[in-house]
C-alpha positions as CSV (number, residue, x, y, z in Angstrom):
1,M,39.7,132.3,76.3
2,T,41.7,132.5,72.8
3,T,45.4,132.9,73.0
4,I,46.6,134.7,69.8
5,Y,50.7,134.8,69.0
6,L,50.7,137.2,66.5
7,V,54.0,136.9,64.6
8,R,55.7,139.2,62.4
9,H,56.6,138.1,59.0
10,G,60.9,137.4,58.8
11,Q,63.0,139.5,56.8
12,S,61.4,140.0,52.9
13,Q,63.9,140.9,49.6
14,A,61.8,144.2,49.9
15,N,62.5,145.0,53.3
16,E,66.2,144.2,52.8
17,A,66.1,146.5,49.8
18,G,64.3,149.3,51.8
19,I,61.3,149.2,49.8
20,M,57.9,150.3,50.9
21,Q,56.0,147.0,50.4
22,G,52.3,146.6,51.4
23,S,49.7,144.2,50.3
24,Q,50.6,145.1,46.9
25,I,54.0,144.2,46.9
26,D,54.6,140.3,47.4
27,T,58.8,139.4,47.9
28,P,59.3,136.1,49.5
29,L,61.8,136.2,52.7
30,T,65.4,136.3,52.4
31,E,68.1,134.3,53.9
32,L,67.8,136.1,56.7
33,G,64.2,136.4,56.6
34,K,64.1,132.8,56.8
35,E,66.8,132.7,59.6
36,Q,64.4,134.9,61.8
37,A,61.4,132.9,61.3
38,L,63.3,129.9,62.9
39,F,64.4,131.9,65.6
40,A,60.5,132.8,66.1
41,K,60.0,128.9,65.7
42,E,62.8,128.9,68.9
43,K,60.8,131.3,71.3
44,L,57.5,129.6,70.7
45,Q,58.5,125.8,71.6
46,G,56.3,124.1,73.2
47,I,53.3,125.9,72.4
48,F,50.9,123.7,70.6
49,F,48.8,125.7,67.8
50,D,45.1,124.4,67.6
51,Q,45.4,126.6,64.1
52,S,47.3,128.9,62.2
53,Y,46.3,131.6,60.3
54,A,48.7,133.7,57.6
55,S,48.0,136.7,55.3
56,P,47.9,135.3,51.8
57,L,51.6,136.8,51.0
58,K,54.4,135.2,50.1
59,R,56.6,136.3,52.9
60,A,53.7,135.9,55.7
61,K,52.6,132.3,54.5
62,Q,56.5,131.2,54.5
63,T,56.8,132.1,58.0
64,A,54.2,130.4,59.3
65,K,54.8,127.6,57.6
66,I,58.5,127.7,59.1
67,I,57.5,128.0,62.3
68,T,54.5,125.2,62.4
69,R,55.8,123.0,59.7
70,K,52.3,123.1,58.0
71,D,50.4,125.5,55.4
72,P,48.4,128.1,57.3
73,R,44.9,128.9,56.8
74,L,45.2,132.0,54.6
75,D,42.9,135.1,55.5
76,K,42.7,138.4,53.2
77,R,41.6,140.6,56.4
78,L,45.7,139.8,57.9
79,L,46.8,141.4,55.0
80,E,49.3,144.7,55.1
81,F,48.1,148.3,54.8
82,D,47.5,149.4,51.2
83,Y,50.1,152.0,50.9
84,G,48.7,153.0,47.5
85,S,51.3,154.8,44.8
86,W,53.8,154.8,47.9
87,D,54.1,150.3,47.3
88,G,57.2,149.7,45.6
89,Q,59.0,153.1,46.2
90,K,62.1,153.4,47.9
91,L,61.6,154.3,51.7
92,S,64.1,156.9,51.8
93,D,62.2,158.5,48.8
94,I,58.8,158.5,50.3
95,Y,60.2,160.0,53.9
96,Q,61.8,162.7,51.7
97,K,59.0,163.6,49.8
98,Y,56.3,163.2,52.2
99,A,57.6,164.2,55.6
100,Q,54.5,165.4,56.9
101,Y,53.1,162.0,56.7
102,F,55.6,160.8,58.6
103,D,56.8,161.0,62.8
104,E,60.2,161.5,63.7
105,N,60.5,157.6,64.4
106,Y,59.0,157.1,60.3
107,N,55.8,156.1,61.9
108,L,53.0,156.9,59.4
109,L,50.8,159.5,60.3
110,P,46.3,158.6,59.7
111,N,46.1,161.3,57.3
112,S,48.7,159.4,54.6
113,W,46.4,158.0,52.5
114,E,45.7,161.6,51.2
115,A,48.8,161.4,49.4
116,S,49.4,157.7,48.7
117,G,45.8,157.3,47.9
118,G,45.9,153.9,49.9
119,Q,43.9,152.7,53.2
120,T,42.4,154.2,55.8
121,Y,43.3,153.5,59.1
122,A,39.6,152.9,59.7
123,E,39.8,150.8,56.7
124,V,42.2,148.2,58.3
125,T,41.0,147.8,61.7
126,T,37.6,147.0,60.4
127,K,39.0,144.1,58.4
128,V,41.4,142.8,61.8
129,K,38.5,143.8,64.0
130,S,36.3,141.1,61.9
131,F,39.2,139.0,61.7
132,L,39.5,139.0,65.9
133,T,36.0,138.6,66.3
134,D,35.5,135.3,64.0
135,V,38.9,134.0,65.6
136,Q,37.3,134.4,69.5
137,K,34.0,132.5,68.2
138,K,35.5,129.8,66.2
139,H,38.8,129.1,68.4
140,K,37.7,128.9,72.2
141,N,39.9,127.9,74.7
142,E,42.4,127.3,71.8
143,T,45.9,128.4,71.1
144,I,46.2,130.3,67.7
145,L,49.4,131.3,65.7
146,V,48.5,134.7,63.3
147,V,51.7,135.8,60.9
148,S,50.8,139.1,59.4
149,H,52.5,142.3,59.0
150,G,54.1,144.7,61.0
151,F,51.7,147.9,60.1
152,T,48.4,145.2,60.4
153,I,49.8,144.3,64.0
154,K,50.5,147.4,65.2
155,L,46.8,148.5,64.1
156,L,45.2,145.3,65.4
157,V,47.1,145.6,69.0
158,A,46.0,149.8,68.6
159,Y,42.3,148.6,68.3
160,L,42.6,145.5,71.2
161,L,44.0,148.5,73.6
162,D,42.0,151.6,72.2
163,I,45.0,153.5,71.8
164,G,44.1,157.0,70.2
165,K,47.4,158.4,69.2
166,L,48.9,155.5,67.2
167,E,51.8,156.9,65.9
168,S,53.6,156.8,69.1
169,L,53.1,153.1,68.4
170,N,56.2,152.0,66.5
171,E,55.5,148.5,64.1
172,P,57.1,145.6,65.7
173,A,60.3,144.2,64.6
174,N,60.8,141.3,61.6
175,A,59.6,137.9,63.1
176,S,58.9,139.0,66.9
177,V,56.3,137.6,68.6
178,T,53.1,140.1,70.0
179,K,50.8,137.8,72.8
180,I,47.4,138.5,73.4
181,V,44.5,136.9,75.0
182,L,41.0,137.5,74.5
183,K,37.9,136.7,77.3
184,N,34.6,137.3,76.8
185,D,35.0,141.0,78.4
186,T,38.6,141.5,78.4
187,Q,41.8,141.4,75.9
188,T,45.1,141.3,77.6
189,L,47.8,142.2,75.5
190,F,51.1,140.2,77.2
191,Y,54.2,141.6,75.3
192,Y,54.4,143.1,71.6
193,G,57.3,142.9,69.3
194,K,59.1,140.5,71.6
């Protein structure tokens, strides 16, 4: 059994500015983001992590280090979704110009890569599936912290639960915690975005 606590990074400078940030945008945490990471640390108090992993982007690395006070093991498979030409643009402009690629809750629809030139859902799902397989093999009977990004966590959970209509699942909030347990034949989501 492998227990994984997934944490979305705290608020970044791009989050604060209302800018779409995927894997191409690497902004650090804001002061609020650092406070959110400390709050996530409090929520996880009393849990011993055998290993911590994080996306190589600043916002995820900083969040992981605040939680564990150690440098995490960096893994590119945890990078945020690549939004292509939309990376770095104002969210409000993208929502207005490309409304057909978002649902009523501003969740990205699967065909968005057609307009943005970014990654497909399948590409991101392949990398998170590979990450989970490796973690489950390397960390049997261990508890793992993983700090990543909203859309990546959403796709990871959707893959685990085999959710077909992904847009019905909102991204987890900044510094929220998601708990999953992997066993040989089952994957259990205990909570999402708490």
